[in-house]
ZABA-763470 format. One record per residue: x negated, y negated, z of N, C-alpha, C in turn. Coordinates in nm, 4 decimals, always signed. Layout:
% residues N
R       nx       ny       nz      cax      cay      caz       cx       cy       cz
R        X        Y        Z        X        Y        Z        X        Y        Z
...
This chain:
% residues 151
R       nx       ny       nz      cax      cay      caz       cx       cy       cz
R  -0.9166  +1.1518  +1.0978  -0.9475  +1.1134  +0.9663  -0.9856  +0.9664  +0.9612
R  -1.0795  +0.9247  +0.8826  -1.1089  +0.7854  +0.8762  -1.0150  +0.7062  +0.7965
R  -1.0204  +0.5753  +0.8128  -0.9215  +0.4885  +0.7482  -0.9195  +0.4956  +0.6013
R  -1.0337  +0.5074  +0.5356  -1.0454  +0.5124  +0.3892  -0.9864  +0.6436  +0.3490
R  -1.0089  +0.7626  +0.4065  -0.9484  +0.8831  +0.3700  -0.7999  +0.8719  +0.3862
R  -0.7567  +0.8191  +0.4909  -0.6083  +0.7999  +0.5177  -0.5409  +0.7285  +0.4046
R  -0.6009  +0.6126  +0.3693  -0.5448  +0.5254  +0.2718  -0.5444  +0.5955  +0.1267
R  -0.6533  +0.6603  +0.0975  -0.6573  +0.7284  -0.0271  -0.5515  +0.8418  -0.0387
R  -0.5229  +0.9098  +0.0700  -0.4180  +1.0099  +0.0734  -0.2831  +0.9372  +0.0562
R  -0.2617  +0.8285  +0.1208  -0.1395  +0.7528  +0.1058  -0.1231  +0.7032  -0.0365
R  -0.2281  +0.6595  -0.1024  -0.2238  +0.6128  -0.2379  -0.1745  +0.7265  -0.3291
R  -0.2283  +0.8487  -0.3079  -0.1887  +0.9672  -0.3926  -0.0361  +0.9919  -0.3635
R  +0.0084  +0.9862  -0.2465  +0.1538  +1.0141  -0.2169  +0.2343  +0.9113  -0.2889
R  +0.1957  +0.7828  -0.2796  +0.2679  +0.6728  -0.3469  +0.2761  +0.6911  -0.4988
R  +0.1665  +0.7282  -0.5551  +0.1606  +0.7535  -0.7038  +0.2552  +0.8611  -0.7374
R  +0.2526  +0.9691  -0.6670  +0.3449  +1.0768  -0.6929  +0.4907  +1.0437  -0.6740
R  +0.5196  +0.9658  -0.5747  +0.6565  +0.9184  -0.5500  +0.7042  +0.8249  -0.6616
R  +0.6128  +0.7308  -0.7075  +0.6531  +0.6494  -0.8181  +0.6706  +0.7318  -0.9433
R  +0.5989  +0.8306  -0.9708  +0.6222  +0.9129  -1.0858  +0.7637  +0.9779  -1.0810
R  +0.7969  +1.0229  -0.9610  +0.9313  +1.0835  -0.9477  +1.0381  +0.9816  -0.9812
R  +1.0252  +0.8587  -0.9286  +1.1205  +0.7513  -0.9540  +1.1304  +0.7221  -1.0992
R  +1.0105  +0.7094  -1.1725  +1.0036  +0.6708  -1.3121  +1.0582  +0.7771  -1.4008
R  +1.0454  +0.9052  -1.3602  +1.0827  +1.0157  -1.4470  +1.2234  +1.0667  -1.4165
R  +1.2836  +1.0162  -1.3131  +1.4151  +1.0620  -1.2667  +1.5272  +1.0134  -1.3648
R  +1.6332  +1.0894  -1.3730  +1.7457  +1.0311  -1.4522  +1.8019  +0.9091  -1.3820
R  +1.8570  +0.8223  -1.4593  +1.9086  +0.6966  -1.4025  +1.9914  +0.7119  -1.2742
R  +2.0741  +0.8129  -1.2698  +2.1671  +0.8333  -1.1519  +2.0876  +0.8702  -1.0246
R  +1.9605  +0.9140  -1.0399  +1.8883  +0.9577  -0.9183  +1.7835  +0.8604  -0.8800
R  +1.7471  +0.7557  -0.9690  +1.6406  +0.6691  -0.9393  +1.6573  +0.5894  -0.8110
R  +1.7733  +0.5442  -0.7928  +1.8013  +0.4577  -0.6687  +1.7770  +0.5281  -0.5409
R  +1.8213  +0.6528  -0.5325  +1.7962  +0.7317  -0.4107  +1.6455  +0.7536  -0.3844
R  +1.5747  +0.7826  -0.4932  +1.4328  +0.8066  -0.4852  +1.3567  +0.6781  -0.4456
R  +1.4060  +0.5666  -0.4978  +1.3458  +0.4419  -0.4649  +1.3740  +0.4059  -0.3183
R  +1.4935  +0.4285  -0.2678  +1.5263  +0.3975  -0.1300  +1.4402  +0.4854  -0.0351
R  +1.3918  +0.6009  -0.0811  +1.2979  +0.6806  +0.0052  +1.1558  +0.6192  -0.0048
R  +1.1170  +0.5699  -0.1232  +0.9869  +0.5241  -0.1363  +0.9613  +0.3845  -0.0773
R  +1.0614  +0.3002  -0.0888  +1.0467  +0.1609  -0.0503  +1.0022  +0.1413  +0.0941
R  +1.0615  +0.2048  +0.1933  +1.0131  +0.1952  +0.3285  +0.8704  +0.2467  +0.3485
R  +0.8312  +0.3451  +0.2732  +0.6940  +0.3957  +0.2806  +0.5898  +0.2897  +0.2382
R  +0.6306  +0.2251  +0.1242  +0.5393  +0.1213  +0.0777  +0.5303  +0.0027  +0.1726
R  +0.6411  -0.0340  +0.2324  +0.6463  -0.1452  +0.3273  +0.5622  -0.1055  +0.4518
R  +0.5746  +0.0143  +0.4968  +0.4989  +0.0624  +0.6167  +0.3485  +0.0675  +0.5876
R  +0.3221  +0.1146  +0.4599  +0.1800  +0.1230  +0.4245  +0.1113  -0.0113  +0.4314
R  +0.1736  -0.1089  +0.3790  +0.1128  -0.2422  +0.3814  +0.1005  -0.3001  +0.5173
R  +0.1985  -0.2715  +0.6054  +0.1848  -0.3266  +0.7502  +0.0697  -0.2519  +0.8184
R  +0.0586  -0.1241  +0.7958  -0.0436  -0.0420  +0.8499  -0.1802  -0.0863  +0.8081
R  -0.1955  -0.1050  +0.6770  -0.3230  -0.1579  +0.6238  -0.3612  -0.2830  +0.6847
R  -0.2677  -0.3840  +0.6895  -0.2946  -0.5115  +0.7492  -0.3374  -0.5005  +0.8907
R  -0.2547  -0.4324  +0.9735  -0.2813  -0.4317  +1.1120  -0.4025  -0.3529  +1.1568
R  -0.4295  -0.2409  +1.0913  -0.5336  -0.1481  +1.1370  -0.6650  -0.1633  +1.0579
R  -0.6629  -0.2274  +0.9400  -0.7884  -0.2340  +0.8620  -0.8162  -0.3823  +0.8198
R  -0.7354  -0.4403  +0.7459  -0.7778  -0.5676  +0.6789  -0.7879  -0.6849  +0.7760
R  -0.6897  -0.6969  +0.8713  -0.7077  -0.8050  +0.9669  -0.8260  -0.7923  +1.0576
R  -0.8428  -0.6810  +1.1240  -0.9668  -0.6651  +1.2053  -1.0978  -0.6645  +1.1213
R  -1.0956  -0.6050  +1.0014  -1.2135  -0.6066  +0.9143  -1.2494  -0.7546  +0.8773
R  -1.1524  -0.8364  +0.8558  -1.1819  -0.9778  +0.8050  -1.2572  -1.0507  +0.9231
R  -1.2209  -1.0227  +1.0456  -1.2896  -1.0837  +1.1609  -1.4277  -1.0303  +1.1761
R  -1.4365  -0.8957  +1.1614  -1.5732  -0.8313  +1.1826  -1.6652  -0.8643  +1.0682
R  -1.6196  -0.8822  +0.9532  -1.7037  -0.9150  +0.8395  -1.7661  -1.0584  +0.8468
R  -1.6833  -1.1468  +0.8989  -1.7272  -1.2831  +0.9172  -1.8051  -1.3336  +0.8021
R  -1.9051  -1.4179  +0.8266  -1.9746  -1.4889  +0.7169  -2.0712  -1.3949  +0.6488
R  -2.1065  -1.2846  +0.7080  -2.2082  -1.2039  +0.6348  -2.1454  -1.1275  +0.5168
R  -2.0166  -1.1110  +0.5090  -1.9515  -1.0500  +0.3919  -1.8226  -1.1220  +0.3592
R  -1.8443  -1.2353  +0.2820  -1.7331  -1.3178  +0.2440  -1.6220  -1.2452  +0.1696
R  -1.6585  -1.1550  +0.0858  -1.5580  -1.0827  +0.0072  -1.4587  -1.0095  +0.0998
R  -1.5171  -0.9282  +0.1961  -1.4313  -0.8573  +0.2918  -1.3581  -0.9537  +0.3827
R  -1.4231  -1.0558  +0.4263  -1.3561  -1.1545  +0.5146  -1.2399  -1.2167  +0.4516
R  -1.2421  -1.2381  +0.3142  -1.1396  -1.3022  +0.2485  -1.0350  -1.2073  +0.1883
R  -1.0677  -1.0770  +0.1909  -0.9758  -0.9820  +0.1303  -0.8377  -0.9745  +0.2000
R  -0.8393  -0.9946  +0.3384  -0.7133  -0.9966  +0.4126  -0.6129  -1.0924  +0.3547
R  -0.6526  -1.2119  +0.3239  -0.5638  -1.3134  +0.2639  -0.5250  -1.2721  +0.1206
R  -0.6153  -1.2253  +0.0482  -0.5864  -1.1832  -0.0874  -0.4818  -1.0739  -0.0912
R  -0.5069  -0.9737  +0.0118  -0.4134  -0.8651  +0.0222  -0.2753  -0.9111  +0.0541
R  -0.2631  -1.0054  +0.1457  -0.1325  -1.0607  +0.1820  -0.0673  -1.1316  +0.0680
R  -0.1393  -1.2018  -0.0138  -0.0817  -1.2680  -0.1333  -0.0328  -1.1681  -0.2375
R  -0.1035  -1.0612  -0.2518  -0.0598  -0.9531  -0.3475  +0.0646  -0.8883  -0.3000
R  +0.0700  -0.8717  -0.1632  +0.1894  -0.8024  -0.1120  +0.3148  -0.8918  -0.1168
R  +0.2929  -1.0226  -0.1063  +0.4075  -1.1174  -0.1152  +0.4659  -1.1051  -0.2595
R  +0.3783  -1.0906  -0.3545  +0.4224  -1.0787  -0.4931  +0.5083  -0.9529  -0.5066
R  +0.4606  -0.8464  -0.4535  +0.5309  -0.7165  -0.4559  +0.6682  -0.7294  -0.3855
R  +0.6596  -0.7878  -0.2683  +0.7803  -0.8068  -0.1930  +0.8916  -0.8877  -0.2691
R  +0.8422  -0.9903  -0.3432  +0.9398  -1.0632  -0.4276  +1.0002  -0.9847  -0.5345
R  +0.9207  -0.8986  -0.5942  +0.9765  -0.8042  -0.7009  +1.0752  -0.7043  -0.6385
R  +1.0458  -0.6597  -0.5200  +1.1331  -0.5666  -0.4472  +1.2715  -0.6362  -0.4173
R  +1.2603  -0.7588  -0.3754  +1.3874  -0.8385  -0.3473  +1.4617  -0.8595  -0.4776
R  +1.3914  -0.8796  -0.5914  +1.4501  -0.9065  -0.7210  +1.5380  -0.7813  -0.7658
R  +1.4985  -0.6693  -0.7335  +1.5765  -0.5521  -0.7791  +1.6914  -0.5176  -0.6842
R  +1.6994  -0.5779  -0.5699  +1.7958  -0.5425  -0.4711  +1.9415  -0.5538  -0.5220
R  +1.9675  -0.6533  -0.6075  +2.0959  -0.6724  -0.6565  +2.1207  -0.6026  -0.7903
R  +2.0264  -0.5271  -0.8411  +2.0437  -0.4656  -0.9640  +2.0778  -0.3089  -0.9560
R  +2.1468  -0.2525  -1.0506  +2.1750  -0.1202  -1.0515  +2.0560  -0.0384  -1.0997
R  +2.0274  +0.0737  -1.0384  +1.9143  +0.1539  -1.0841  +1.9362  +0.2103  -1.2339
R  +2.0607  +0.2007  -1.2745  +2.0906  +0.2429  -1.4117  +2.0664  +0.1254  -1.5112
R  +2.0370  +0.0025  -1.4624  +2.0139  -0.1123  -1.5402  +1.8705  -0.1103  -1.5926
R  +1.8521  -0.1468  -1.7176  +1.7139  -0.1555  -1.7768  +1.6254  -0.2556  -1.7035
R  +1.6870  -0.3649  -1.6548  +1.6200  -0.4629  -1.5769  +1.5571  -0.4082  -1.4532
R  +1.6330  -0.3220  -1.3871  +1.5897  -0.2592  -1.2580  +1.4647  -0.1746  -1.2875
R  +1.4746  -0.0973  -1.3959  +1.3563  -0.0074  -1.4333  +1.2375  -0.0963  -1.4646
R  +1.2639  -0.2029  -1.5391  +1.1507  -0.2909  -1.5730  +1.0827  -0.3517  -1.4449
R  +1.1583  -0.3814  -1.3446  +1.1015  -0.4401  -1.2224  +1.0274  -0.3289  -1.1532
R  +1.0752  -0.2029  -1.1534  +1.0050  -0.0963  -1.0896  +0.8734  -0.0712  -1.1635
R  +0.8694  -0.0847  -1.2950  +0.7448  -0.0735  -1.3673  +0.6491  -0.1826  -1.3317
R  +0.6952  -0.3000  -1.3074  +0.6143  -0.4205  -1.2619  +0.5551  -0.3882  -1.1195
R  +0.6356  -0.3405  -1.0332  +0.5888  -0.3073  -0.9012  +0.4796  -0.2019  -0.9095
R  +0.5083  -0.0933  -0.9884  +0.4177  +0.0145  -1.0012  +0.2836  -0.0354  -1.0566
R  +0.2874  -0.1178  -1.1589  +0.1673  -0.1703  -1.2229  +0.0906  -0.2585  -1.1278
R  +0.1586  -0.3423  -1.0583  +0.0914  -0.4323  -0.9542  +0.0248  -0.3458  -0.8433
R  +0.0933  -0.2443  -0.7989  +0.0310  -0.1564  -0.6967  -0.0860  -0.0727  -0.7470
R  -0.0733  -0.0288  -0.8701  -0.1797  +0.0424  -0.9311  -0.3064  -0.0468  -0.9389
R  -0.2872  -0.1685  -0.9850  -0.4014  -0.2606  -0.9849  -0.4609  -0.2886  -0.8505
R  -0.3732  -0.2989  -0.7487  -0.4095  -0.3213  -0.6121  -0.4927  -0.1972  -0.5610
R  -0.4435  -0.0776  -0.5842  -0.5103  +0.0349  -0.5405  -0.6513  +0.0549  -0.6009
R  -0.6542  +0.0306  -0.7380  -0.7764  +0.0361  -0.8056  -0.8851  -0.0630  -0.7482
R  -0.8408  -0.1838  -0.7198  -0.9296  -0.2812  -0.6590  -0.9789  -0.2365  -0.5164
R  -0.8813  -0.1872  -0.4405  -0.9225  -0.1378  -0.3108  -1.0220  -0.0227  -0.3236
R  -0.9926  +0.0735  -0.4024  -1.0732  +0.1972  -0.4091  -1.2099  +0.1745  -0.4814
R  -1.2209  +0.0802  -0.5707  -1.3361  +0.0570  -0.6435  -1.4232  -0.0603  -0.5882
R  -1.3574  -0.1626  -0.5356  -1.4293  -0.2754  -0.4934  -1.4435  -0.2931  -0.3369
R  -1.3315  -0.2589  -0.2674  -1.3214  -0.2901  -0.1251  -1.3688  -0.1740  -0.0428
R  -1.3168  -0.0614  -0.0605  -1.3540  +0.0586  +0.0249  -1.5041  +0.0789  +0.0222
R  -1.5713  +0.0731  -0.0922  -1.7251  +0.0987  -0.0810  -1.7994  -0.0012  +0.0031
R  -1.7391  -0.1224  +0.0266  -1.8041  -0.2310  +0.0992  -1.7854  -0.2212  +0.2550
R  -1.6835  -0.1525  +0.2860  -1.6402  -0.1449  +0.4279  -1.7524  -0.0843  +0.5135
R  -1.8229  +0.0094  +0.4661  -1.9308  +0.0738  +0.5424  -2.0481  -0.0269  +0.5748
R  -2.0493  -0.1407  +0.5085  -2.1458  -0.2378  +0.5366  -2.1122  -0.3205  +0.6642
R  -1.9860  -0.3053  +0.7074  -1.9388  -0.3830  +0.8219  -1.8992  -0.2834  +0.9358
R  -1.8377  -0.1695  +0.9035  -1.7934  -0.0767  +1.0033  -1.8683  +0.0497  +0.9938
R  -1.9075  +0.1168  +1.1066  -1.9708  +0.2410  +1.1119  -1.8558  +0.3544  +1.1032
R  -1.9066  +0.4772  +1.0966  -1.8107  +0.5879  +1.0947  -1.7144  +0.5962  +1.2111
R  -1.7707  +0.5638  +1.3285  -1.6790  +0.5625  +1.4536  -1.5689  +0.4642  +1.4386
R  -1.5979  +0.3451  +1.3842  -1.4909  +0.2418  +1.3717  -1.4003  +0.2783  +1.2672
R  -1.4428  +0.3349  +1.1554  -1.3522  +0.3861  +1.0529  -1.2631  +0.4905  +1.1071
R  -1.3122  +0.5846  +1.1897  -1.2340  +0.6862  +1.2392  -1.1287  +0.6314  +1.3327
R  -1.1695  +0.5324  +1.4169  -1.0763  +0.4704  +1.5096  -0.9653  +0.4026  +1.4352
R  -0.9943  +0.3347  +1.3203  -0.8874  +0.2657  +1.2413  -0.7976  +0.3733  +1.1785
R  -0.8558  +0.4820  +1.1366  -0.7749  +0.5868  +1.0743  -0.6785  +0.6517  +1.1678
R  -0.7254  +0.6720  +1.2977  -0.6425  +0.7258  +1.3979  -0.5228  +0.6351  +1.4333
R  -0.5616  +0.4992  +1.4400  -0.4531  +0.4050  +1.4576  -0.3500  +0.4094  +1.3450
R  -0.3966  +0.4211  +1.2239  -0.3080  +0.4272  +1.1103  -0.2138  +0.5528  +1.1132
R  -0.2659  +0.6632  +1.1501  -0.1952  +0.7879  +1.1571  -0.0867  +0.7711  +1.2679
R  -0.1270  +0.7171  +1.3747  -0.0288  +0.6940  +1.4900  +0.0807  +0.6013  +1.4502
R  +0.0432  +0.4877  +1.3884  +0.1471  +0.3922  +1.3430  +0.2459  +0.4524  +1.2422
R  +0.1932  +0.5308  +1.1549  +0.2745  +0.5878  +1.0460  +0.3660  +0.6927  +1.1090
R  +0.3190  +0.7733  +1.1972  +0.4044  +0.8735  +1.2587  +0.5170  +0.8224  +1.3506
R  +0.4961  +0.6996  +1.4044  +0.5933  +0.6418  +1.4912  +0.7011  +0.5593  +1.4184
R  +0.6596  +0.4943  +1.3027  +0.7464  +0.4015  +1.2451  +0.8094  +0.4394  +1.1096
R  +0.7662  +0.5376  +1.0543  +0.8208  +0.5675  +0.9127  +0.8601  +0.7073  +0.8948
R  +0.9645  +0.7337  +0.8195  +1.0020  +0.8666  +0.7834  +0.9097  +0.9147  +0.6748
R  +0.8917  +1.0381  +0.6576  +0.8080  +1.0926  +0.5511  +0.8815  +1.1110  +0.4212
R  +0.8150  +1.0814  +0.3126  +0.8764  +1.1077  +0.1831  +0.8359  +1.2518  +0.1482
R  +0.9339  +1.3329  +0.1110  +0.9085  +1.4754  +0.0719  +0.8171  +1.4837  -0.0461
């Protein structure tokens, strides 16, 4: 599977998992979040290592948007990581916890929309199908070795 297909599938899984967290009774939210959190963290590491870092080098000066996206991606993820740390000391039954989860969800939805609408369509200007397939294979391998699956 190519990298873009892989990421779109992962985005759908994350959306579904967030909905489960947001719809769950307060007593079950924490457990669902603890299943989702490592998936999100692994997703961002996989994206960085297999797609955005190498793409930024390959894009070079001919595609400044893609060349600069890696840094923007890292900045967005630092924001989300800060929100994740902020909820660590809160109870999932606390309204502040749920508010932070909504912030994380909203931030990630914005990020996904930007990737799928602005970034993914431009990648084929830099990488051919073979390179996208290679990156997708690396992503699948990394995911299978380092992260548990969310049911």
